[in-house]
C-alpha positions as CSV (number, residue, x, y, z in Angstrom):
1,M,-31.7,54.3,-63.6
2,P,-30.0,51.2,-62.6
3,V,-29.8,48.8,-65.7
4,P,-32.0,45.4,-65.4
5,L,-29.9,42.1,-64.9
6,S,-30.6,40.4,-68.4
7,T,-32.3,37.2,-68.3
8,A,-29.3,35.7,-69.5
9,R,-26.9,36.7,-66.3
10,R,-29.8,35.8,-64.1
11,F,-29.7,32.0,-65.6
12,Q,-26.3,31.9,-65.1
13,M,-26.0,33.1,-61.7
14,F,-28.7,30.5,-60.8
15,D,-27.3,27.6,-62.7
16,R,-23.8,28.2,-61.1
17,T,-25.4,28.4,-57.6
18,V,-27.2,25.1,-58.3
19,Q,-23.9,23.7,-59.1
20,E,-21.9,24.6,-56.8
21,M,-24.5,23.9,-53.9
22,S,-25.4,20.6,-55.2
23,Q,-21.5,19.6,-55.1
24,R,-21.0,20.9,-51.5
25,L,-24.2,19.0,-50.2
26,L,-23.0,15.7,-51.6
27,T,-20.2,15.8,-48.8
28,V,-22.8,16.2,-46.1
29,R,-22.3,13.3,-43.3
30,A,-23.2,14.9,-40.5
31,P,-25.6,18.2,-39.1
32,A,-22.3,20.2,-38.6
33,Q,-21.4,19.6,-42.3
34,M,-24.5,20.7,-43.6
35,M,-24.6,24.0,-41.6
36,A,-21.2,24.5,-43.4
37,V,-22.6,24.1,-46.6
38,L,-25.8,26.7,-45.5
39,D,-23.5,28.8,-44.5
40,W,-21.8,29.1,-47.2
41,G,-25.1,29.3,-49.1
42,M,-26.0,32.3,-47.1
43,A,-22.7,33.9,-47.9
44,E,-23.3,33.8,-51.6
45,L,-26.4,36.0,-50.9
46,E,-24.3,38.5,-49.4
47,K,-21.6,38.7,-51.6
48,T,-24.1,38.8,-54.5
49,Y,-25.6,42.0,-52.6
50,A,-22.0,43.7,-51.9
51,E,-21.3,43.1,-55.4
52,S,-24.1,44.5,-56.7
53,P,-23.7,47.9,-58.5
54,A,-23.1,51.0,-56.3
55,G,-25.9,52.9,-58.0
56,V,-28.4,49.6,-57.2
57,K,-27.4,49.2,-53.6
58,A,-27.9,53.5,-53.2
59,L,-31.9,52.5,-53.7
60,V,-32.2,51.0,-50.8
61,A,-33.9,52.7,-47.7
62,C,-33.5,50.1,-45.4
63,R,-31.7,50.6,-42.4
64,D,-30.9,49.3,-38.8
65,G,-34.0,49.2,-36.6
66,C,-36.4,49.9,-39.5
67,A,-38.5,46.9,-38.6
68,A,-41.8,47.3,-41.0
69,C,-41.1,44.2,-43.0
70,C,-40.5,42.2,-39.5
71,S,-44.0,42.1,-38.9
72,V,-45.3,40.5,-41.9
73,P,-45.6,36.5,-42.2
74,V,-42.2,34.9,-43.3
75,D,-42.3,31.6,-45.7
76,V,-38.9,29.7,-45.4
77,Q,-37.9,26.1,-46.1
78,A,-36.7,23.7,-43.1
79,H,-32.8,24.7,-44.1
80,E,-33.5,28.2,-43.4
81,V,-34.5,27.3,-40.0
82,F,-32.1,24.8,-38.8
83,F,-29.4,27.6,-39.8
84,A,-31.4,30.3,-38.1
85,A,-31.8,27.5,-35.0
86,D,-27.9,26.8,-35.1
87,H,-26.9,30.4,-35.0
88,I,-29.4,30.8,-31.5
89,Q,-27.6,28.0,-30.0
90,R,-24.2,29.5,-30.5
91,H,-24.8,32.5,-29.8
92,F,-27.6,33.2,-27.1
93,S,-27.1,32.8,-23.4
94,P,-29.9,30.2,-21.7
95,T,-31.8,32.9,-20.1
96,A,-32.1,34.6,-23.7
97,L,-33.0,31.2,-25.1
98,E,-35.8,30.6,-22.7
99,Q,-37.0,34.0,-23.5
100,L,-37.1,33.7,-27.2
101,L,-38.8,29.9,-26.6
102,E,-41.9,32.1,-24.6
103,R,-42.0,34.4,-27.5
104,L,-42.0,31.9,-30.1
105,S,-44.7,29.7,-28.2
106,T,-47.0,32.5,-28.5
107,H,-46.3,32.7,-32.1
108,R,-47.2,29.4,-32.6
109,R,-50.3,29.4,-30.6
110,R,-51.5,32.9,-32.5
111,V,-50.5,31.2,-35.9
112,S,-52.7,28.4,-35.4
113,L,-55.8,30.0,-34.4
114,L,-56.1,31.9,-37.7
115,A,-58.5,31.2,-39.9
116,V,-57.4,30.0,-43.5
117,G,-56.0,32.9,-45.5
118,E,-55.4,35.2,-42.6
119,R,-52.1,34.5,-42.0
120,D,-50.8,36.4,-45.2
121,T,-52.3,39.4,-43.6
122,S,-51.5,39.2,-40.3
123,R,-49.4,41.4,-38.6
124,Q,-47.1,40.9,-35.4
125,P,-43.5,41.6,-34.8
126,C,-41.3,38.8,-35.3
127,A,-40.0,36.8,-31.7
128,L,-36.4,37.4,-32.9
129,L,-36.7,41.4,-32.7
130,D,-34.8,42.7,-29.8
131,V,-35.7,45.8,-27.6
132,G,-34.3,48.3,-30.3
133,G,-36.2,46.6,-33.1
134,S,-33.0,45.0,-34.9
135,C,-32.9,41.4,-35.8
136,S,-31.0,39.4,-32.9
137,I,-29.8,37.0,-35.4
138,Y,-28.9,38.7,-38.1
139,A,-26.2,36.8,-39.4
140,G,-28.6,33.6,-39.4
141,R,-31.6,35.3,-41.1
142,P,-33.7,33.4,-43.6
143,E,-33.3,34.0,-47.1
144,A,-36.3,35.6,-47.3
145,C,-34.9,38.9,-45.0
146,R,-31.8,38.8,-46.7
147,C,-33.8,39.2,-50.3
148,H,-35.7,42.0,-49.0
149,H,-35.3,45.2,-49.8
150,S,-36.9,48.2,-50.1
151,S,-36.5,51.6,-51.9
152,D,-39.3,54.1,-49.9
153,A,-39.7,53.1,-45.8
154,A,-42.7,55.5,-45.5
155,V,-44.9,52.6,-48.0
156,C,-43.1,49.7,-45.9
157,A,-44.6,51.5,-42.7
158,A,-48.0,51.7,-44.6
159,H,-48.0,48.1,-45.6
160,Q,-47.4,47.1,-42.0
161,S,-50.4,49.2,-40.9
162,D,-52.4,48.2,-44.0
163,P,-51.9,44.8,-46.0
164,R,-53.5,46.3,-49.0
165,V,-50.6,48.7,-49.9
166,N,-49.0,47.5,-52.5
167,I,-45.1,46.9,-51.3
168,T,-44.3,45.8,-54.5
169,K,-43.9,49.3,-56.1
170,V,-40.9,49.9,-54.1
171,F,-38.9,46.6,-54.7
172,I,-36.0,47.0,-56.5
173,P,-36.0,44.8,-59.3
174,A,-32.0,45.4,-60.4
175,L,-31.2,44.4,-57.3
176,R,-33.7,41.4,-56.3
177,A,-33.3,39.8,-59.8
178,R,-29.5,39.4,-58.8
179,L,-30.5,38.1,-55.5
180,F,-33.3,36.2,-56.4
181,A,-31.2,34.3,-58.9
182,V,-28.7,33.0,-55.9
183,R,-31.9,32.6,-53.5
184,M,-33.7,30.3,-56.0
185,G,-30.7,28.4,-56.8
186,L,-29.9,27.2,-53.2
187,D,-33.4,26.2,-53.2
188,E,-33.3,24.0,-56.0
189,A,-30.1,22.1,-55.4
190,I,-32.0,21.6,-51.7
191,E,-34.9,20.4,-53.5
192,T,-33.3,18.4,-56.2
193,A,-31.1,16.6,-52.9
194,E,-34.4,15.5,-52.0
195,Y,-34.5,17.1,-48.3
196,D,-37.8,18.3,-47.5
197,D,-38.6,21.3,-49.2
198,R,-41.9,22.4,-47.9
199,A,-43.0,25.8,-47.1
200,Y,-43.2,26.9,-43.2
201,D,-43.9,29.2,-41.2
202,F,-40.7,31.0,-40.1
203,G,-41.6,31.3,-36.2
204,S,-43.5,28.1,-36.0
205,A,-41.3,25.9,-37.4
206,L,-38.0,27.7,-35.3
207,H,-40.0,26.6,-32.2
208,E,-40.3,23.2,-33.0
209,A,-36.5,23.2,-34.1
210,L,-35.4,24.7,-30.8
211,T,-37.5,22.1,-28.7
212,N,-37.2,18.7,-30.4
213,S,-33.5,17.7,-31.6
214,L,-35.0,15.3,-33.7
215,C,-36.3,17.6,-36.2
216,L,-32.7,18.1,-37.5
217,V,-31.9,14.3,-37.8
218,A,-35.4,13.5,-39.5
219,W,-34.6,16.6,-42.2
220,L,-31.2,15.0,-42.9
221,R,-32.8,11.5,-43.8
222,R,-34.9,12.9,-46.2
223,Q,-37.9,13.1,-44.1
224,P,-40.1,15.7,-43.3
225,A,-38.8,17.9,-40.8
226,F,-41.4,19.2,-38.9
227,P,-45.3,18.4,-38.2
228,D,-47.6,19.6,-40.5
229,N,-49.3,22.4,-38.4
230,C,-46.2,24.4,-38.9
231,L,-46.7,24.8,-42.5
232,V,-47.8,27.9,-44.3
233,N,-50.9,26.0,-45.6
234,P,-51.3,23.0,-42.5
235,T,-54.1,21.2,-44.8
236,D,-51.6,20.7,-48.0
237,P,-51.0,17.1,-47.6
238,L,-47.3,15.9,-48.6
239,E,-46.3,16.0,-52.3
């Protein structure tokens, strides 16, 4: 059994991430600079996983094409959406982008029709999955996707079919603690810098980001990034 990460070490990782991310955010004057900062942040998550003990990583059952977790709702903050949108705009062909926008539009309409409380238990394959069931924006995927790992793919499949199945029992605490210390540090730095940090539905907000270039402009000005109908809880007022 892997040794749990100590509380002191978790706070150390969190504090270091906040400090380094905050320093980088101070240099941002243009969209390209922000993308470079966000790229550093996502790379820190990848580095944290890579440097985790071998015994911890050996518990991970996740494999390419295993997409049970890619059918559940994904909550994100605006910076994750813009990072994904930037990746798409740089790597997708015009045809691939057009097809993606159609899928995202369908997703957005579906989510908008859900009653309050239904979204959390809804199931729909992510619009970003390719025909083989793999993520088409793996290098640009959100923090939630980078931090989610399971020790039993069968339980994930069961949870996909039945939201009542307890997925938390196959989380890997020794790995999750490391990744969440860094993830929370990145988010804390964004919030402290007064960028919009509300929780958005990933597919809905990504559709808006890819069809409305003013979203990024507004966010960089510390204004709400996306319309309220893209929020995880659309009825929530601005804080």
